[in-house]
N, CA and C atoms as an extended XYZ file, in Angstrom:
492
Properties=species:S:1:pos:R:3:atomname:S:1:resname:S:1:resid:I:1 pbc="F F F"
N        22.189       41.857      -14.160 N   UNK     1
C        22.574       40.663      -14.878 CA  UNK     1
C        22.018       39.418      -14.188 C   UNK     1
N        22.016       39.417      -12.855 N   UNK     2
C        21.523       38.258      -12.115 CA  UNK     2
C        20.015       38.092      -12.299 C   UNK     2
N        19.276       39.236      -12.370 N   UNK     3
C        17.832       39.171      -12.603 CA  UNK     3
C        17.511       38.574      -13.972 C   UNK     3
N        18.289       38.967      -14.981 N   UNK     4
C        18.082       38.417      -16.326 CA  UNK     4
C        18.333       36.918      -16.342 C   UNK     4
N        19.380       36.502      -15.669 N   UNK     5
C        19.724       35.080      -15.606 CA  UNK     5
C        18.627       34.285      -14.898 C   UNK     5
N        18.122       34.844      -13.814 N   UNK     6
C        17.054       34.188      -13.070 CA  UNK     6
C        15.795       34.088      -13.919 C   UNK     6
N        15.473       35.164      -14.614 N   UNK     7
C        14.278       35.191      -15.467 CA  UNK     7
C        14.391       34.180      -16.605 C   UNK     7
N        15.569       34.065      -17.218 N   UNK     8
C        15.728       33.105      -18.312 CA  UNK     8
C        15.662       31.671      -17.797 C   UNK     8
N        16.165       31.422      -16.582 N   UNK     9
C        16.051       30.082      -15.992 CA  UNK     9
C        14.591       29.752      -15.686 C   UNK     9
N        13.841       30.733      -15.201 N   UNK    10
C        12.415       30.516      -14.936 CA  UNK    10
C        11.649       30.255      -16.231 C   UNK    10
N        11.975       30.999      -17.285 N   UNK    11
C        11.321       30.787      -18.574 CA  UNK    11
C        11.653       29.397      -19.118 C   UNK    11
N        12.900       28.980      -18.979 N   UNK    12
C        13.295       27.642      -19.433 CA  UNK    12
C        12.572       26.567      -18.627 C   UNK    12
N        12.397       26.797      -17.335 N   UNK    13
C        11.682       25.827      -16.495 CA  UNK    13
C        10.224       25.711      -16.928 C   UNK    13
N         9.602       26.837      -17.272 N   UNK    14
C         8.212       26.814      -17.713 CA  UNK    14
C         8.100       26.092      -19.058 C   UNK    14
N         8.972       26.380      -20.004 N   UNK    15
C         8.904       25.708      -21.301 CA  UNK    15
C         9.218       24.218      -21.163 C   UNK    15
N        10.145       23.864      -20.285 N   UNK    16
C        10.418       22.443      -20.036 CA  UNK    16
C         9.200       21.766      -19.429 C   UNK    16
N         8.541       22.436      -18.499 N   UNK    17
C         7.340       21.889      -17.880 CA  UNK    17
C         6.206       21.714      -18.880 C   UNK    17
N         6.023       22.700      -19.751 N   UNK    18
C         4.982       22.602      -20.773 CA  UNK    18
C         5.300       21.457      -21.724 C   UNK    18
N         6.560       21.319      -22.115 N   UNK    19
C         6.960       20.227      -23.008 CA  UNK    19
C         6.687       18.876      -22.373 C   UNK    19
N         7.037       18.738      -21.110 N   UNK    20
C         6.810       17.468      -20.403 CA  UNK    20
C         5.314       17.192      -20.286 C   UNK    20
N         4.540       18.210      -19.974 N   UNK    21
C         3.101       18.010      -19.814 CA  UNK    21
C         2.438       17.663      -21.143 C   UNK    21
N         2.870       18.286      -22.227 N   UNK    22
C         2.312       17.949      -23.547 CA  UNK    22
C         2.624       16.502      -23.893 C   UNK    22
N         3.848       16.060      -23.588 N   UNK    23
C         4.201       14.664      -23.821 CA  UNK    23
C         3.325       13.721      -23.025 C   UNK    23
N         3.057       14.079      -21.775 N   UNK    24
C         2.203       13.247      -20.925 CA  UNK    24
C         0.765       13.213      -21.436 C   UNK    24
N         0.216       14.373      -21.778 N   UNK    25
C        -1.171       14.429      -22.251 CA  UNK    25
C        -1.366       13.649      -23.545 C   UNK    25
N        -0.491       13.880      -24.506 N   UNK    26
C        -0.649       13.223      -25.802 CA  UNK    26
C        -0.400       11.725      -25.691 C   UNK    26
N         0.576       11.322      -24.876 N   UNK    27
C         0.818        9.887      -24.722 CA  UNK    27
C        -0.342        9.220      -23.985 C   UNK    27
N        -0.985        9.910      -23.035 N   UNK    28
C        -2.159        9.346      -22.368 CA  UNK    28
C        -3.314        9.172      -23.342 C   UNK    28
N        -3.510       10.130      -24.211 N   UNK    29
C        -4.570       10.006      -25.220 CA  UNK    29
C        -4.245        8.879      -26.200 C   UNK    29
N        -2.980        8.768      -26.565 N   UNK    30
C        -2.539        7.687      -27.444 CA  UNK    30
C        -2.808        6.331      -26.783 C   UNK    30
N        -2.440        6.202      -25.513 N   UNK    31
C        -2.651        4.951      -24.791 CA  UNK    31
C        -4.134        4.614      -24.721 C   UNK    31
N        -4.962        5.587      -24.410 N   UNK    32
C        -6.403        5.340      -24.326 CA  UNK    32
C        -6.953        4.874      -25.668 C   UNK    32
N        -6.533        5.505      -26.745 N   UNK    33
C        -7.001        5.132      -28.076 CA  UNK    33
C        -6.567        3.710      -28.435 C   UNK    33
N        -5.309        3.388      -28.190 N   UNK    34
C        -4.796        2.046      -28.500 CA  UNK    34
C        -5.523        0.999      -27.657 C   UNK    34
N        -5.718        1.280      -26.389 N   UNK    35
C        -6.379        0.304      -25.528 CA  UNK    35
C        -7.860        0.136      -25.869 C   UNK    35
N        -8.507        1.181      -26.329 N   UNK    36
C        -9.895        1.058      -26.791 CA  UNK    36
C        -9.951        0.132      -28.005 C   UNK    36
N        -9.030        0.318      -28.936 N   UNK    37
C        -8.978       -0.545      -30.120 CA  UNK    37
C        -8.719       -1.991      -29.717 C   UNK    37
N        -7.781       -2.213      -28.806 N   UNK    38
C        -7.473       -3.569      -28.347 CA  UNK    38
C        -8.670       -4.189      -27.641 C   UNK    38
N        -9.338       -3.417      -26.778 N   UNK    39
C       -10.493       -3.961      -26.067 CA  UNK    39
C       -11.611       -4.303      -27.038 C   UNK    39
N       -11.845       -3.462      -28.034 N   UNK    40
C       -12.858       -3.768      -29.043 CA  UNK    40
C       -12.481       -5.019      -29.832 C   UNK    40
N       -11.205       -5.168      -30.146 N   UNK    41
C       -10.727       -6.373      -30.822 CA  UNK    41
C       -11.019       -7.604      -29.971 C   UNK    41
N       -10.738       -7.498      -28.672 N   UNK    42
C       -11.009       -8.617      -27.767 CA  UNK    42
C       -12.503       -8.954      -27.741 C   UNK    42
N       -13.346       -7.943      -27.656 N   UNK    43
C       -14.793       -8.161      -27.583 CA  UNK    43
C       -15.310       -8.822      -28.858 C   UNK    43
N       -14.892       -8.293      -30.025 N   UNK    44
C       -15.393       -8.826      -31.291 CA  UNK    44
C       -14.860      -10.223      -31.602 C   UNK    44
N       -13.736      -10.594      -30.988 N   UNK    45
C       -13.176      -11.924      -31.207 CA  UNK    45
C       -13.487      -12.890      -30.069 C   UNK    45
N       -14.341      -12.497      -29.161 N   UNK    46
C       -14.773      -13.378      -28.090 CA  UNK    46
C       -13.709      -13.657      -27.039 C   UNK    46
N       -12.727      -12.792      -26.916 N   UNK    47
C       -11.683      -12.959      -25.911 CA  UNK    47
C       -12.158      -12.278      -24.639 C   UNK    47
N       -12.290      -13.042      -23.601 N   UNK    48
C       -12.806      -12.520      -22.332 CA  UNK    48
C       -11.647      -12.040      -21.464 C   UNK    48
N       -11.114      -10.918      -21.841 N   UNK    49
C       -10.023      -10.298      -21.090 CA  UNK    49
C       -10.303       -8.806      -21.036 C   UNK    49
N       -10.265       -8.251      -19.832 N   UNK    50
C       -10.642       -6.848      -19.671 CA  UNK    50
C        -9.505       -5.986      -19.118 C   UNK    50
N        -8.279       -6.466      -19.208 N   UNK    51
C        -7.136       -5.671      -18.745 CA  UNK    51
C        -7.049       -4.320      -19.438 C   UNK    51
N        -7.231       -4.247      -20.773 N   UNK    52
C        -7.190       -2.919      -21.409 CA  UNK    52
C        -8.247       -1.973      -20.869 C   UNK    52
N        -9.434       -2.503      -20.582 N   UNK    53
C       -10.506       -1.655      -20.051 CA  UNK    53
C       -10.132       -1.075      -18.691 C   UNK    53
N        -9.546       -1.888      -17.823 N   UNK    54
C        -9.136       -1.407      -16.504 CA  UNK    54
C        -8.054       -0.329      -16.625 C   UNK    54
N        -7.129       -0.544      -17.539 N   UNK    55
C        -6.051        0.437      -17.718 CA  UNK    55
C        -6.617        1.739      -18.292 C   UNK    55
N        -7.578        1.638      -19.206 N   UNK    56
C        -8.214        2.852      -19.769 CA  UNK    56
C        -8.884        3.654      -18.651 C   UNK    56
N        -9.636        2.954      -17.818 N   UNK    57
C       -10.343        3.647      -16.736 CA  UNK    57
C        -9.366        4.328      -15.787 C   UNK    57
N        -8.276        3.643      -15.443 N   UNK    58
C        -7.264        4.277      -14.584 CA  UNK    58
C        -6.579        5.437      -15.297 C   UNK    58
N        -6.320        5.269      -16.578 N   UNK    59
C        -5.656        6.312      -17.362 CA  UNK    59
C        -6.488        7.585      -17.393 C   UNK    59
N        -7.783        7.435      -17.463 N   UNK    60
C        -8.656        8.605      -17.544 CA  UNK    60
C        -8.976        9.211      -16.177 C   UNK    60
N        -9.134        8.368      -15.166 N   UNK    61
C        -9.593        8.862      -13.866 CA  UNK    61
C        -8.459        9.226      -12.910 C   UNK    61
N        -7.360        8.510      -12.940 N   UNK    62
C        -6.318        8.693      -11.940 CA  UNK    62
C        -5.730       10.105      -11.905 C   UNK    62
N        -5.396       10.728      -13.058 N   UNK    63
C        -4.838       12.091      -12.965 CA  UNK    63
C        -5.776       13.090      -12.285 C   UNK    63
N        -7.076       12.982      -12.534 N   UNK    64
C        -8.014       13.900      -11.882 CA  UNK    64
C        -8.065       13.651      -10.380 C   UNK    64
N        -8.102       12.385      -10.002 N   UNK    65
C        -8.136       12.039       -8.578 CA  UNK    65
C        -6.852       12.496       -7.901 C   UNK    65
N        -5.724       12.225       -8.552 N   UNK    66
C        -4.420       12.589       -7.975 CA  UNK    66
C        -4.276       14.098       -7.852 C   UNK    66
N        -4.759       14.829       -8.838 N   UNK    67
C        -4.689       16.296       -8.780 CA  UNK    67
C        -5.473       16.825       -7.590 C   UNK    67
N        -6.660       16.252       -7.346 N   UNK    68
C        -7.446       16.655       -6.188 CA  UNK    68
C        -6.764       16.316       -4.877 C   UNK    68
N        -6.148       15.141       -4.805 N   UNK    69
C        -5.438       14.746       -3.585 CA  UNK    69
C        -4.241       15.649       -3.317 C   UNK    69
N        -3.486       15.945       -4.352 N   UNK    70
C        -2.311       16.800       -4.191 CA  UNK    70
C        -2.744       18.205       -3.763 C   UNK    70
N        -3.809       18.700       -4.374 N   UNK    71
C        -4.293       20.048       -4.056 CA  UNK    71
C        -4.733       20.138       -2.594 C   UNK    71
N        -5.374       19.083       -2.101 N   UNK    72
C        -5.861       19.086       -0.721 CA  UNK    72
C        -4.752       18.865        0.295 C   UNK    72
N        -3.703       18.165       -0.080 N   UNK    73
C        -2.660       17.780        0.875 CA  UNK    73
C        -1.495       18.750        0.975 C   UNK    73
N        -1.283       19.550       -0.044 N   UNK    74
C        -0.110       20.418       -0.035 CA  UNK    74
C        -0.523       21.874       -0.113 C   UNK    74
N         0.353       22.700        0.344 N   UNK    75
C         0.167       24.144        0.226 CA  UNK    75
C         0.753       24.549       -1.117 C   UNK    75
N        -0.081       25.141       -1.948 N   UNK    76
C         0.331       25.500       -3.291 CA  UNK    76
C         0.983       26.883       -3.300 C   UNK    76
N         2.097       26.971       -4.008 N   UNK    77
C         2.668       28.297       -4.221 CA  UNK    77
C         2.001       28.882       -5.457 C   UNK    77
N         1.723       30.157       -5.449 N   UNK    78
C         0.994       30.751       -6.568 CA  UNK    78
C         1.808       30.677       -7.864 C   UNK    78
N         1.111       30.312       -8.929 N   UNK    79
C         1.781       30.220      -10.225 CA  UNK    79
C         1.671       31.519      -11.012 C   UNK    79
N         1.032       32.516      -10.426 N   UNK    80
C         0.910       33.802      -11.107 CA  UNK    80
C         2.262       34.488      -11.237 C   UNK    80
N         3.220       34.094      -10.393 N   UNK    81
C         4.546       34.705      -10.431 CA  UNK    81
C         5.402       34.165      -11.571 C   UNK    81
N         5.012       33.040      -12.140 N   UNK    82
C         5.810       32.416      -13.190 CA  UNK    82
C         5.767       33.245      -14.467 C   UNK    82
N         6.838       33.200      -15.256 N   UNK    83
C         6.836       33.936      -16.528 CA  UNK    83
C         5.977       33.228      -17.582 C   UNK    83
N         5.792       33.883      -18.684 N   UNK    84
C         5.069       33.367      -19.845 CA  UNK    84
C         3.613       32.988      -19.539 C   UNK    84
N         2.841       33.917      -18.986 N   UNK    85
C         1.460       33.578      -18.625 CA  UNK    85
C         0.585       33.210      -19.827 C   UNK    85
N         0.785       33.861      -20.977 N   UNK    86
C        -0.033       33.540      -22.147 CA  UNK    86
C         0.277       32.147      -22.676 C   UNK    86
N         1.542       31.769      -22.646 N   UNK    87
C         1.940       30.437      -23.094 CA  UNK    87
C         1.400       29.369      -22.144 C   UNK    87
N         1.479       29.627      -20.853 N   UNK    88
C         0.936       28.681      -19.871 CA  UNK    88
C        -0.572       28.533      -20.045 C   UNK    88
N        -1.254       29.647      -20.324 N   UNK    89
C        -2.699       29.595      -20.516 CA  UNK    89
C        -3.048       28.848      -21.799 C   UNK    89
N        -2.307       29.088      -22.864 N   UNK    90
C        -2.582       28.431      -24.137 CA  UNK    90
C        -2.472       26.917      -24.016 C   UNK    90
N        -1.468       26.437      -23.303 N   UNK    91
C        -1.239       24.998      -23.176 CA  UNK    91
C        -1.827       24.419      -21.883 C   UNK    91
N        -2.607       25.212      -21.146 N   UNK    92
C        -3.261       24.774      -19.913 CA  UNK    92
C        -2.260       24.157      -18.941 C   UNK    92
N        -1.144       24.819      -18.784 N   UNK    93
C        -0.076       24.292      -17.934 CA  UNK    93
C        -0.257       24.714      -16.484 C   UNK    93
N        -0.134       23.754      -15.602 N   UNK    94
C        -0.006       24.033      -14.173 CA  UNK    94
C         0.893       22.945      -13.594 C   UNK    94
N         1.656       23.313      -12.619 N   UNK    95
C         2.563       22.357      -12.003 CA  UNK    95
C         1.805       21.212      -11.348 C   UNK    95
N         0.637       21.514      -10.818 N   UNK    96
C        -0.191       20.507      -10.164 CA  UNK    96
C        -0.680       19.455      -11.163 C   UNK    96
N        -1.190       19.907      -12.289 N   UNK    97
C        -1.668       18.976      -13.319 CA  UNK    97
C        -0.515       18.162      -13.884 C   UNK    97
N         0.630       18.786      -14.056 N   UNK    98
C         1.800       18.079      -14.565 CA  UNK    98
C         2.244       16.972      -13.615 C   UNK    98
N         2.241       17.280      -12.326 N   UNK    99
C         2.623       16.284      -11.327 CA  UNK    99
C         1.625       15.125      -11.305 C   UNK    99
N         0.333       15.429      -11.394 N   UNK   100
C        -0.694       14.384      -11.399 CA  UNK   100
C        -0.563       13.503      -12.638 C   UNK   100
N        -0.288       14.117      -13.787 N   UNK   101
C        -0.092       13.337      -15.011 CA  UNK   101
C         1.157       12.462      -14.926 C   UNK   101
N         2.192       12.959      -14.265 N   UNK   102
C         3.401       12.156      -14.088 CA  UNK   102
C         3.131       10.913      -13.250 C   UNK   102
N         2.369       11.088      -12.165 N   UNK   103
C         1.995        9.930      -11.350 CA  UNK   103
C         1.121        8.969      -12.157 C   UNK   103
N         0.234        9.518      -12.975 N   UNK   104
C        -0.612        8.686      -13.835 CA  UNK   104
C         0.206        7.900      -14.848 C   UNK   104
N         1.231        8.541      -15.396 N   UNK   105
C         2.119        7.856      -16.345 CA  UNK   105
C         2.791        6.663      -15.671 C   UNK   105
N         3.311        6.880      -14.468 N   UNK   106
C         3.963        5.784      -13.745 CA  UNK   106
C         2.981        4.656      -13.442 C   UNK   106
N         1.761        5.000      -13.066 N   UNK   107
C         0.763        3.976      -12.799 CA  UNK   107
C         0.429        3.194      -14.069 C   UNK   107
N         0.318        3.888      -15.197 N   UNK   108
C         0.043        3.204      -16.462 CA  UNK   108
C         1.164        2.234      -16.818 C   UNK   108
N         2.404        2.649      -16.601 N   UNK   109
C         3.538        1.769      -16.879 CA  UNK   109
C         3.460        0.532      -15.991 C   UNK   109
N         3.169        0.720      -14.717 N   UNK   110
C         3.057       -0.417      -13.799 CA  UNK   110
C         1.926       -1.344      -14.232 C   UNK   110
N         0.790       -0.777      -14.626 N   UNK   111
C        -0.338       -1.598      -15.065 CA  UNK   111
C        -0.018       -2.365      -16.341 C   UNK   111
N         0.690       -1.756      -17.265 N   UNK   112
C         1.074       -2.460      -18.491 CA  UNK   112
C         2.079       -3.574      -18.191 C   UNK   112
N         2.978       -3.335      -17.254 N   UNK   113
C         3.924       -4.382      -16.848 CA  UNK   113
C         3.169       -5.522      -16.164 C   UNK   113
N         2.189       -5.204      -15.338 N   UNK   114
C         1.385       -6.238      -14.679 CA  UNK   114
C         0.608       -7.056      -15.711 C   UNK   114
N         0.085       -6.394      -16.733 N   UNK   115
C        -0.628       -7.095      -17.801 CA  UNK   115
C         0.323       -8.043      -18.529 C   UNK   115
N         1.530       -7.555      -18.804 N   UNK   116
C         2.538       -8.402      -19.455 CA  UNK   116
C         2.892       -9.604      -18.569 C   UNK   116
N         3.055       -9.357      -17.289 N   UNK   117
C         3.367      -10.448      -16.362 CA  UNK   117
C         2.236      -11.474      -16.332 C   UNK   117
N         1.006      -10.997      -16.373 N   UNK   118
C        -0.147      -11.896      -16.426 CA  UNK   118
C        -0.073      -12.773      -17.682 C   UNK   118
N         0.348      -12.197      -18.787 N   UNK   119
C         0.469      -12.974      -20.025 CA  UNK   119
C         1.621      -13.971      -19.963 C   UNK   119
N         2.675      -13.680      -19.204 N   UNK   120
C         3.775      -14.642      -19.115 CA  UNK   120
C         3.407      -15.803      -18.196 C   UNK   120
N         2.617      -15.532      -17.153 N   UNK   121
C         2.231      -16.617      -16.251 CA  UNK   121
C         1.005      -17.384      -16.765 C   UNK   121
N         0.106      -16.714      -17.463 N   UNK   122
C        -1.084      -17.344      -18.065 CA  UNK   122
C        -1.144      -16.941      -19.535 C   UNK   122
N        -0.392      -17.604      -20.403 N   UNK   123
C        -0.335      -17.173      -21.806 CA  UNK   123
C        -1.701      -17.234      -22.485 C   UNK   123
N        -1.974      -16.264      -23.348 N   UNK   124
C        -3.246      -16.275      -24.081 CA  UNK   124
C        -3.239      -17.396      -25.120 C   UNK   124
N        -4.433      -17.748      -25.580 N   UNK   125
C        -4.545      -18.813      -26.576 CA  UNK   125
C        -3.902      -18.411      -27.897 C   UNK   125
N        -4.068      -17.162      -28.296 N   UNK   126
C        -3.481      -16.684      -29.540 CA  UNK   126
C        -2.031      -16.278      -29.285 C   UNK   126
N        -1.138      -16.866      -30.045 N   UNK   127
C         0.291      -16.604      -29.875 CA  UNK   127
C         0.628      -15.132      -30.144 C   UNK   127
N        -0.061      -14.522      -31.106 N   UNK   128
C         0.268      -13.135      -31.475 CA  UNK   128
C        -0.062      -12.134      -30.364 C   UNK   128
N        -0.919      -12.514      -29.416 N   UNK   129
C        -1.280      -11.602      -28.330 CA  UNK   129
C        -0.254      -11.588      -27.203 C   UNK   129
N         0.670      -12.523      -27.192 N   UNK   130
C         1.606      -12.659      -26.078 CA  UNK   130
C         2.466      -11.407      -25.878 C   UNK   130
N         2.911      -10.787      -26.940 N   UNK   131
C         3.767       -9.613      -26.824 CA  UNK   131
C         3.016       -8.291      -26.872 C   UNK   131
N         1.694       -8.342      -26.928 N   UNK   132
C         0.894       -7.122      -27.066 CA  UNK   132
C         1.107       -6.112      -25.934 C   UNK   132
N         1.072       -6.530      -24.659 N   UNK   133
C         1.279       -5.528      -23.595 CA  UNK   133
C         2.652       -4.859      -23.673 C   UNK   133
N         3.679       -5.628      -24.021 N   UNK   134
C         5.021       -5.041      -24.143 CA  UNK   134
C         5.087       -4.055      -25.293 C   UNK   134
N         4.464       -4.412      -26.405 N   UNK   135
C         4.446       -3.525      -27.560 CA  UNK   135
C         3.732       -2.220      -27.234 C   UNK   135
N         2.605       -2.311      -26.536 N   UNK   136
C         1.866       -1.107      -26.149 CA  UNK   136
C         2.694       -0.260      -25.181 C   UNK   136
N         3.361       -0.899      -24.235 N   UNK   137
C         4.209       -0.174      -23.278 CA  UNK   137
C         5.334        0.570      -23.992 C   UNK   137
N         6.003       -0.107      -24.902 N   UNK   138
C         7.104        0.531      -25.634 CA  UNK   138
C         6.582        1.699      -26.457 C   UNK   138
N         5.460        1.509      -27.152 N   UNK   139
C         4.888        2.590      -27.963 CA  UNK   139
C         4.480        3.773      -27.087 C   UNK   139
N         3.917        3.485      -25.923 N   UNK   140
C         3.475        4.529      -24.986 CA  UNK   140
C         4.654        5.390      -24.528 C   UNK   140
N         5.729        4.747      -24.154 N   UNK   141
C         6.911        5.479      -23.676 CA  UNK   141
C         7.567        6.236      -24.828 C   UNK   141
N         7.654        5.622      -26.003 N   UNK   142
C         8.270        6.280      -27.157 CA  UNK   142
C         7.465        7.509      -27.571 C   UNK   142
N         6.142        7.406      -27.578 N   UNK   143
C         5.306        8.562      -27.934 CA  UNK   143
C         5.528        9.690      -26.937 C   UNK   143
N         5.570        9.355      -25.663 N   UNK   144
C         5.793       10.402      -24.658 CA  UNK   144
C         7.135       11.087      -24.870 C   UNK   144
N         8.190       10.317      -25.048 N   UNK   145
C         9.523       10.903      -25.234 CA  UNK   145
C         9.617       11.701      -26.524 C   UNK   145
N         9.010       11.200      -27.593 N   UNK   146
C         9.051       11.904      -28.872 CA  UNK   146
C         8.332       13.244      -28.782 C   UNK   146
N         7.134       13.265      -28.201 N   UNK   147
C         6.368       14.514      -28.087 CA  UNK   147
C         7.087       15.498      -27.173 C   UNK   147
N         7.639       15.013      -26.073 N   UNK   148
C         8.386       15.873      -25.160 CA  UNK   148
C         9.569       16.503      -25.889 C   UNK   148
N        10.338       15.693      -26.620 N   UNK   149
C        11.502       16.216      -27.351 CA  UNK   149
C        11.068       17.180      -28.448 C   UNK   149
N         9.961       16.883      -29.127 N   UNK   150
C         9.462       17.756      -30.188 CA  UNK   150
C         9.130       19.142      -29.631 C   UNK   150
N         8.354       19.190      -28.551 N   UNK   151
C         7.983       20.481      -27.978 CA  UNK   151
C         9.198       21.206      -27.399 C   UNK   151
N        10.091       20.485      -26.796 N   UNK   152
C        11.297       21.098      -26.256 CA  UNK   152
C        12.113       21.746      -27.375 C   UNK   152
N        12.258       21.035      -28.474 N   UNK   153
C        12.986       21.562      -29.625 CA  UNK   153
C        12.264       22.764      -30.219 C   UNK   153
N        10.942       22.667      -30.318 N   UNK   154
C        10.183       23.788      -30.868 CA  UNK   154
C        10.296       25.026      -29.979 C   UNK   154
N        10.246       24.852      -28.668 N   UNK   155
C        10.381       25.992      -27.769 CA  UNK   155
C        11.768       26.614      -27.870 C   UNK   155
N        12.771       25.803      -28.080 N   UNK   156
C        14.141       26.317      -28.148 CA  UNK   156
C        14.462       26.950      -29.498 C   UNK   156
N        14.034       26.313      -30.581 N   UNK   157
C        14.433       26.759      -31.916 CA  UNK   157
C        13.400       27.646      -32.613 C   UNK   157
N        12.106       27.368      -32.418 N   UNK   158
C        11.057       28.098      -33.117 CA  UNK   158
C         9.935       28.518      -32.161 C   UNK   158
N        10.250       29.339      -31.151 N   UNK   159
C         9.212       29.684      -30.153 CA  UNK   159
C         8.034       30.457      -30.751 C   UNK   159
N         8.271       31.217      -31.813 N   UNK   160
C         7.199       32.012      -32.396 CA  UNK   160
C         6.117       31.126      -33.018 C   UNK   160
N         6.462       29.928      -33.486 N   UNK   161
C         5.474       29.037      -34.096 CA  UNK   161
C         4.519       28.442      -33.057 C   UNK   161
N         4.981       28.300      -31.833 N   UNK   162
C         4.148       27.707      -30.790 CA  UNK   162
C         3.199       28.721      -30.164 C   UNK   162
N         3.412       29.980      -30.405 N   UNK   163
C         2.540       31.005      -29.832 CA  UNK   163
C         1.375       31.366      -30.740 C   UNK   163
N         1.346       30.820      -31.939 N   UNK   164
C         0.257       31.156      -32.874 CA  UNK   164
C        -1.017       30.512      -32.463 C   UNK   164
């Protein structure tokens, strides 16, 4: 009975990890897409502001850099022992990548807050741009939470649909 309980807790941990990682990946792609659109808007309207470009570059590069740093600095426990190997392979889940994406998410939030602070201390000429960094930050966090909850619910209620 104890082995079954342990196995179900491990399976729940893996599905929770996959759900969190999917939320991080999709929200990072969402952020990159939104910031590309904003940067193009700035360029076509002659606004000389490159904060979105800097955040895009960090959003794309930081998780890879962080994953390499974590891999070099820590002793990794083998993930071959974890349950649900086919599900982990399908969703490209690894604890290392998930941790790197989590650090990247926090950095993106800090960068968006810094951009917002820059707008409060040096307001843009266009009034409608003043709340843009806050709006992007809220959308970024909401997308991450929504995707995480969606996958968590799907793993709990309809696991067979996620294995197709």
